[in-house]
Structures are given as structure tokens and as C-alpha cells.
N, C-alpha and C positions, 0 to 999 in steps of 0.2 A: 329746527325752522327759522323761516327766511320771506321777508318782507321786504318787496321792490319794486319800487317806483317807471314804470314801463316810461319810459321817452317820448315814443310813438307822443301820448295819447293823457290824458290825465286821471292817470291809470294805476288803484294798488292792487299786487297780488301777493297775496300770503298763497304760499308751498311748505302743505308741510307732510312729514314721512313717517305713516304709523307701521309698525311693529306687533303681531303679539305672539313671535316667538313661531312661523313657523314660516308669512312665508308677511313682506308689506306693500305697501298702495303709498302716492304720491298723495295727496292731495290739491287741485290748488280754488281759491277762495278768489275773486272776484270786487275788489271795490268794496273790501271789509278788510280794514284796519285797526281796528279795533279789535281784530281773533287773536295780533297779539302779545295781550294785555289778558286775555280771556280763556285761550291756551296753555297749558301745563307740560313740560319737557321732563320728561324720566327720563333714564336712565338704566 
């Protein structure tokens, strides 16, 4: 999980890579920094 503060705008970008064992997908949320606390990282 990666939370980034955008340089040009007052924006927070949260990126997550989801894997189900067969493939993966990158999901991006904008202006929702609370997701860092809501989502759990599993390995």
C-alpha cells in the first residue's frame, strides 16, 4: 500500500495492488487517506 501526497494539488493518492493468486490489479483512490488505516496488508 502506498499513500502519496500530490505535488501540484492538495490531493492524497492511495494505491493498492490486489492479488488473487492468478493475477493482480492496481487500484487507486483519490482524496481518501483514511483507507490506509482501513485496509490490511496480507502476504
